DRENGUSE-218734 format. One record per residue (C-alpha): residue number from 1; residue in one letter; z, y, x. Coordinates in Angstrom, 1 decimal. Example, Ala and Ser with C-alpha at 12.3 -4.5 7.8 and 13.67 -1.06 7.14 Angstrom:
<sites>
i aa zz yy xx
1 A 7.8 -4.5 12.3
2 S 7.1 -1.1 13.7
</sites>
This chain:
<sites>
i aa zz yy xx
1 M 15.6 -5.3 6.7
2 S 17.0 -7.1 3.7
3 Q 19.9 -4.7 3.4
4 S 17.7 -1.6 3.6
5 T 16.8 0.6 0.7
6 Y 13.3 1.5 -0.4
7 R 13.1 4.8 -2.3
8 K 10.5 6.5 -4.4
9 L 9.9 10.2 -3.5
10 R 9.7 12.2 -6.7
11 R 12.5 14.7 -7.2
12 R 14.5 14.4 -10.3
13 V 15.8 17.7 -11.8
14 K 19.3 16.3 -12.5
15 R 20.7 19.4 -14.2
16 R 18.2 18.9 -17.0
17 V 18.4 15.2 -17.4
18 P 21.2 13.5 -19.4
19 L 23.2 11.1 -17.3
20 S 22.2 8.2 -19.6
21 A 18.6 8.9 -18.8
22 V 18.9 8.8 -15.1
23 I 17.6 5.5 -13.6
24 A 18.4 4.5 -10.0
25 L 15.5 5.1 -7.7
26 T 16.3 2.5 -5.1
27 V 14.9 -1.0 -4.6
28 L 15.4 -3.7 -2.0
29 S 13.0 -3.9 0.9
30 A 10.0 -6.2 1.2
31 S 12.0 -9.3 2.0
32 I 13.0 -9.7 -1.6
33 G 9.6 -8.9 -3.0
34 A 8.4 -12.6 -3.1
35 G 11.2 -13.6 -5.4
36 S 11.0 -10.7 -7.8
37 T 9.1 -10.4 -11.1
38 L 5.5 -9.3 -11.6
39 L 5.7 -8.4 -15.3
40 T 3.9 -5.7 -17.2
41 T 4.6 -2.3 -19.0
42 N 2.5 0.0 -21.2
43 L 0.8 2.9 -19.5
44 V 2.5 6.3 -19.5
45 N 3.0 7.4 -23.1
46 T 2.1 11.0 -23.1
47 T 0.6 13.3 -25.8
48 Q -1.8 14.6 -23.1
49 A -3.3 11.1 -22.2
50 A -7.1 11.0 -22.5
51 T -9.5 8.1 -22.7
52 L -12.9 8.6 -21.2
53 N -16.0 7.3 -22.9
54 N -18.8 5.7 -20.8
55 S -20.9 8.8 -20.5
56 K -17.9 11.0 -19.5
57 S -16.8 8.3 -17.0
58 A -20.3 8.2 -15.4
59 Q -20.3 12.0 -15.1
60 A -16.8 11.9 -13.7
61 I -17.8 9.6 -11.0
62 A -20.9 11.6 -10.2
63 N -18.7 14.6 -9.8
64 M -16.2 13.0 -7.4
65 S -16.3 14.6 -4.0
66 Y -15.9 11.6 -1.8
67 T -17.3 12.3 1.6
68 T -18.6 10.0 4.3
69 P -15.8 9.8 6.9
70 P -16.5 10.0 10.6
71 A -17.1 6.8 12.5
72 A -14.2 5.2 14.2
73 T -15.6 6.1 17.6
74 Q -15.9 9.8 16.9
75 T -14.4 12.0 19.7
76 V -12.3 15.0 18.5
77 N -12.1 17.7 21.1
78 V -9.1 19.6 19.9
79 S -5.5 19.7 21.0
80 V -3.0 18.0 18.7
81 S -1.2 21.3 18.0
82 D -4.5 23.1 17.2
83 G -5.5 20.2 15.0
84 I -2.3 20.3 13.0
85 V -2.6 24.0 12.4
86 S -6.2 23.6 11.2
87 T -5.3 20.6 9.0
88 V -2.5 22.5 7.3
89 K -4.6 25.5 6.6
90 K -7.5 23.4 5.3
91 A -5.4 21.0 3.2
92 T -2.7 23.2 1.7
93 P -4.8 24.6 -1.2
94 T -5.6 21.0 -2.3
95 V -2.0 20.1 -2.9
96 V -0.4 20.7 -6.3
97 G 3.0 20.4 -7.8
98 V 3.3 17.8 -10.6
99 L 5.9 18.4 -13.2
100 N 7.1 15.5 -15.4
101 M 8.1 17.2 -18.7
102 Q 10.3 15.3 -21.1
103 N 12.0 16.0 -24.4
104 Q 15.6 16.6 -23.5
105 P 18.7 17.9 -25.4
106 N 19.1 21.7 -25.1
107 A 22.0 23.1 -23.1
108 N 23.8 24.2 -26.2
109 G 23.7 20.7 -27.6
110 V 21.5 21.7 -30.5
111 G 18.0 20.1 -30.8
112 M 15.6 19.0 -28.2
113 S 13.0 20.8 -26.1
114 L 10.4 20.1 -23.4
115 Q 12.1 20.3 -20.0
116 E 11.4 19.4 -16.4
117 A 12.7 15.9 -15.8
118 A 11.1 15.3 -12.4
119 I 8.9 17.0 -9.8
120 G 6.4 15.4 -7.5
121 S 3.2 16.3 -5.7
122 G -0.5 15.6 -6.1
123 V -3.9 16.2 -4.5
124 I -7.1 17.5 -6.1
125 I -9.9 15.1 -5.3
126 S -12.8 16.5 -7.3
127 S -14.3 19.9 -8.4
128 A -14.3 18.4 -11.9
129 G -10.5 18.8 -11.9
130 Y -9.3 15.2 -11.1
131 I -6.0 14.9 -9.3
132 V -4.3 11.8 -7.8
133 T -0.6 11.3 -7.8
134 N 1.9 8.4 -8.1
135 N 2.5 6.6 -11.3
136 H 6.2 7.0 -10.9
137 V 5.8 10.8 -10.8
138 V 4.4 10.9 -14.3
139 E 6.0 7.8 -15.8
140 G 7.9 8.5 -19.0
141 A 6.5 12.1 -19.4
142 N 5.9 13.7 -22.8
143 Q 3.7 16.2 -21.0
144 V 2.5 16.7 -17.4
145 Q 2.1 20.1 -15.9
146 V 0.4 21.0 -12.6
147 V 1.0 24.0 -10.4
148 I -2.1 25.1 -8.4
149 D -1.9 27.4 -5.5
150 Q 1.8 27.9 -6.2
151 R 1.1 30.2 -9.1
152 K -1.2 28.8 -11.7
153 R 0.6 26.3 -14.1
154 V -1.7 24.3 -16.3
155 I -1.2 21.3 -18.6
156 A -2.8 18.1 -17.3
157 S -4.1 15.1 -19.2
158 V -3.2 11.7 -17.9
159 V -6.5 9.9 -17.5
160 G -5.0 6.6 -16.5
161 T -2.2 5.0 -14.5
162 D -1.8 1.8 -12.5
163 P 1.8 0.7 -12.0
164 Y 0.7 -2.2 -9.7
165 T -0.4 0.3 -7.0
166 D 1.8 3.2 -8.2
167 L -1.2 5.5 -8.7
168 A -2.1 7.9 -11.5
169 V -5.2 10.1 -12.2
170 L -4.7 13.4 -13.9
171 K -7.3 15.9 -15.2
172 V -7.1 19.7 -15.4
173 P -9.9 22.1 -16.5
174 A -12.6 22.5 -13.8
175 S -12.4 26.2 -14.4
176 D -9.0 26.2 -12.7
177 I -10.4 24.6 -9.5
178 T -12.1 26.4 -6.7
179 A -14.0 24.8 -3.8
180 A -11.1 25.4 -1.5
181 N -8.9 23.3 -3.8
182 V -10.9 20.1 -3.3
183 A -9.6 17.7 -0.7
184 V -11.9 15.7 1.7
185 L -11.1 12.0 1.5
186 G -11.2 10.0 4.8
187 N -11.3 6.3 5.7
188 S -8.0 4.6 6.1
189 N -9.6 1.5 7.6
190 T -10.3 3.4 10.8
191 L -6.7 4.6 11.3
192 Q -5.0 3.6 14.6
193 V -1.3 3.3 15.3
194 G -0.2 6.4 17.2
195 E -2.8 8.6 15.5
196 P -1.4 12.0 14.5
197 D -0.8 12.7 10.8
198 V 0.4 15.5 8.5
199 V 2.2 15.3 5.2
200 I 2.1 18.2 2.7
201 G 4.0 18.3 -0.5
202 N 7.0 19.7 -2.5
203 P 10.2 18.2 -1.1
204 A 13.2 19.3 -3.0
205 G 11.0 20.9 -5.6
206 L 8.7 23.9 -6.0
207 Q 11.0 26.2 -4.1
208 F 9.8 24.4 -1.0
209 A 6.2 24.0 -2.1
210 D 3.5 23.2 0.5
211 T 6.0 22.0 3.1
212 A 4.1 20.5 6.0
213 T 5.5 17.9 8.4
214 A 3.8 16.1 11.2
215 G 4.1 12.7 12.9
216 I 2.1 9.7 13.8
217 I 0.8 6.6 12.0
218 S 3.5 4.1 12.8
219 A 1.6 1.1 11.3
220 T -1.5 0.6 9.2
221 Q -0.6 -2.6 7.3
222 R 3.0 -2.9 6.1
223 T 3.7 -5.0 3.1
224 M 6.2 -3.3 0.8
225 P 7.4 -3.9 -2.8
226 V 6.1 -1.8 -5.7
227 Q 8.8 -1.1 -8.3
228 D 8.7 0.2 -11.8
229 E 11.1 3.2 -11.6
230 L 12.2 3.1 -15.3
231 T 13.1 -0.6 -15.3
232 G 13.8 -1.5 -11.8
233 Q 11.3 -4.3 -12.0
234 T 9.5 -5.3 -8.8
235 L 5.9 -5.6 -9.8
236 G 4.6 -7.1 -6.7
237 N 3.8 -6.1 -3.1
238 E 1.3 -3.7 -1.6
239 T -0.2 -3.1 1.8
240 V 0.7 0.4 2.8
241 L 0.5 2.8 5.8
242 Q 3.7 3.7 7.6
243 T 4.4 7.2 9.1
244 D 7.3 8.8 10.8
245 A 6.4 12.3 9.4
246 A 9.3 13.6 7.4
247 I 8.9 12.9 3.7
248 N 11.5 13.5 1.0
249 P 12.0 13.4 -2.8
250 G 9.3 15.6 -4.2
251 N 6.6 14.5 -1.6
252 S 5.5 11.6 -3.9
253 G 1.8 11.8 -4.7
254 G 1.1 14.3 -1.9
255 P -1.5 13.7 0.8
256 V -1.1 12.1 4.2
257 L -3.8 13.7 6.4
258 N -5.4 12.8 9.7
259 I -6.1 15.4 12.4
260 L -9.4 16.3 10.8
261 G -7.8 17.4 7.6
262 Q -9.0 14.4 5.6
263 V -6.7 12.6 3.2
264 V -6.0 9.1 4.5
265 G -3.1 8.2 2.2
266 I -0.9 9.2 -0.8
267 A 2.8 9.4 0.0
268 S 4.8 7.1 -2.2
269 S 8.2 5.9 -0.7
270 K 10.5 5.7 2.2
271 I 13.3 3.6 3.7
272 A 16.4 5.5 2.6
273 A 19.4 3.7 4.1
274 Q 22.2 4.6 6.5
275 N 21.1 4.6 10.1
276 F 17.4 4.7 9.2
277 S 15.0 7.6 9.5
278 G 11.4 8.3 9.9
279 M 10.1 5.3 7.9
280 G 7.8 6.6 5.2
281 F 5.0 4.8 3.4
282 A 1.7 5.8 1.8
283 I -1.0 4.1 -0.2
284 P -4.2 3.9 1.9
285 I -6.9 6.2 0.6
286 N -9.4 3.3 0.5
287 T -7.2 1.6 -2.0
288 V -6.8 5.0 -3.9
289 K -10.6 5.4 -4.1
290 K -11.0 1.9 -5.5
291 I -8.4 2.4 -8.2
292 V -9.5 5.9 -9.1
293 N -13.1 4.7 -9.6
294 Q -11.9 1.9 -11.8
295 I -9.7 4.2 -13.9
296 L -12.6 6.7 -14.4
297 T -15.0 3.9 -15.3
298 S -12.9 1.9 -17.7
299 G -9.7 3.8 -18.3
300 H -7.6 1.3 -16.3
301 A -7.5 -0.5 -13.0
302 Q -8.5 -4.1 -12.5
303 H -6.5 -6.6 -10.6
304 A -7.7 -10.2 -10.2
305 A -5.2 -12.9 -11.2
306 L -5.2 -16.7 -11.1
307 G -3.4 -16.7 -14.4
308 I -0.2 -18.4 -13.2
309 S 3.5 -17.7 -13.1
310 G 5.4 -19.0 -10.1
311 A 7.3 -18.3 -6.9
312 S 7.0 -18.7 -3.2
313 L 7.7 -22.3 -2.2
314 S 10.1 -21.1 0.4
315 N 12.3 -19.5 -2.4
316 I 12.6 -22.7 -4.4
317 P 16.1 -24.2 -4.1
318 S 16.1 -27.4 -1.9
319 Y 17.4 -29.5 -4.7
320 Y 14.5 -28.5 -6.9
321 S 11.8 -28.4 -4.2
322 P 8.8 -30.6 -5.0
323 N 7.9 -33.6 -2.8
324 V 4.9 -32.2 -1.0
325 P 3.7 -32.4 2.6
326 V 3.8 -28.6 3.2
327 T 6.6 -26.0 3.5
328 Y 4.5 -23.0 2.4
329 G 2.5 -21.9 -0.6
330 V 3.1 -20.8 -4.2
331 W 4.9 -23.1 -6.7
332 V 3.4 -22.9 -10.1
333 D 5.9 -22.6 -12.9
334 A 3.3 -22.2 -15.7
335 T -0.4 -21.4 -16.5
336 D -0.6 -18.2 -18.5
337 N -4.2 -18.0 -19.6
338 P -7.1 -20.3 -20.7
339 N -9.0 -19.9 -17.4
340 A -6.1 -21.4 -15.4
341 K -5.6 -24.2 -17.8
342 A -9.3 -25.0 -17.8
343 A -9.2 -25.1 -14.0
344 G -6.6 -27.8 -14.3
345 I -3.7 -26.0 -12.7
346 Q -0.4 -27.5 -13.8
347 H 3.3 -26.8 -13.7
348 G 4.7 -28.0 -10.4
349 D 1.4 -27.6 -8.4
350 I 1.7 -25.9 -5.0
351 I -1.2 -23.5 -4.2
352 V -1.9 -23.5 -0.5
353 A -5.3 -21.8 -0.3
354 V -7.8 -19.7 -2.2
355 N -11.4 -19.9 -1.0
356 G -10.2 -21.5 2.2
357 K -7.7 -18.7 3.0
358 K -4.2 -19.9 3.5
359 V -1.6 -19.0 0.9
360 T 1.8 -18.8 2.5
361 G 3.6 -17.3 -0.5
362 L 3.4 -14.8 -3.3
363 T 2.7 -11.8 -1.1
364 S -0.1 -13.7 0.7
365 L -1.6 -14.8 -2.7
366 Q -1.6 -11.2 -4.0
367 N -3.2 -9.9 -0.8
368 I -6.0 -12.5 -1.0
369 L -6.6 -11.8 -4.7
370 A -6.9 -8.1 -4.0
371 N -10.3 -8.8 -2.4
372 Y -11.7 -10.2 -5.6
373 M -12.6 -9.0 -9.1
374 P -11.8 -10.5 -12.5
375 G -14.6 -12.9 -13.6
376 Q -15.2 -14.3 -10.1
377 D -14.9 -18.0 -9.5
378 V -12.6 -19.1 -6.7
379 Q -11.7 -22.5 -5.1
380 V -8.0 -23.1 -5.4
381 T -6.5 -25.7 -3.0
382 I -3.3 -27.3 -4.3
383 Y -0.9 -30.1 -3.7
384 R 0.2 -32.2 -6.6
385 G 2.8 -34.3 -5.0
386 S 1.2 -35.8 -1.9
387 K -2.3 -35.5 -3.4
388 K -4.5 -32.6 -2.3
389 L -7.0 -31.2 -4.9
390 V -9.5 -28.4 -4.9
391 L -9.9 -26.7 -8.4
392 T -12.3 -24.0 -9.6
393 D -10.6 -21.1 -11.4
394 K -12.3 -18.1 -13.0
395 L -10.2 -15.1 -12.1
396 S -8.7 -13.1 -15.0
397 N -7.5 -9.5 -15.1
398 L -3.8 -8.9 -14.5
399 P -2.5 -7.8 -18.0
400 P -0.9 -4.4 -18.7
401 L 2.8 -4.3 -18.0
402 Q 5.2 -5.4 -20.7
403 I 8.7 -4.5 -19.9
404 Q 11.1 -7.4 -20.3
405 G 14.8 -7.8 -19.3
406 N 15.9 -6.7 -15.8
407 G 12.8 -8.0 -13.9
408 S 14.2 -11.3 -12.7
409 G 12.0 -14.3 -13.0
410 P 8.7 -15.7 -11.8
411 V 5.8 -13.7 -10.5
412 V 2.4 -13.5 -12.3
413 G -0.7 -13.9 -10.1
</sites>
């Protein structure tokens, strides 16, 4: 699938965006992710961004309406068609339009004004007014507006964003939310291939608000690249759900629901290439819960990192490949923080395992580190030439994004 195209799903309002400001929305598929750059950029710069203090964060988490999902063995005695109708009725009020407002030149060429630059979707997850959407939906916004129940437009604050998982948390006044507006969050770990699903959002913009499409879960663990839309940088890889339900630009940030009406994923991207159809992807809701709680607690997400820059050994040119007795692993280009240096990791080392789990390449390393938190100690198995060593590294936190160049170069992990 190296020639396929992987596309974000927010809808740009092209008539209001200068041609010079339009950035291509496509990225190469997962096969190139291992050789791309995991760099860092500042969080969305918006006048509405808010930082929660500890007491507010604690109260926010207390107000979250996370529900206990049904056990994997639960029997659902409804027909698929009846279940879809019920799901759409139940979930539609929880879905919002998300408007990315940016300062743009006026049509008469005189001065600037706040205009719609892009439109996406979101889902209300708390009676306190918290909303989940994609980072790429709100990225670059000077103001974010949310449309509730297709009629109520309110200004939202951006509580926090996480480019590495392409998630963002917004906040609107609780007074604008009713009980019917709050979604029920499910458990993406219990999903099975072939299970029915429903996607609701705003494809093609608000004129098609609350469009519902249905399909099945096509896969529960696909590895796909996460790309920064403004720069084209591939930030890493993420394990996502695959669905064949129709999703289109404008669906980004909207819910993927199971037959019980529970949110099991957040729509984020699709394969958009000639001769391809029905290949959409969503961030699993269990990942969403984890990132949302981190943002509400500290204002930002936490991603464990070894503190190295490098590349998959399989991507190293043969004439430069180190003399080691393995053909897999991560080649270390440099150590990027004191913890990695203190552990003894050096340029040219090949990382082949973390806590005994085999590291086949960068994607494998990122997936393993996703199970840990910054500050934890891990045993890193390396080859230094023909010598095998086990080093202890205290995991650091992946730093905020800092945009550099065109995104080519080693990956940080």
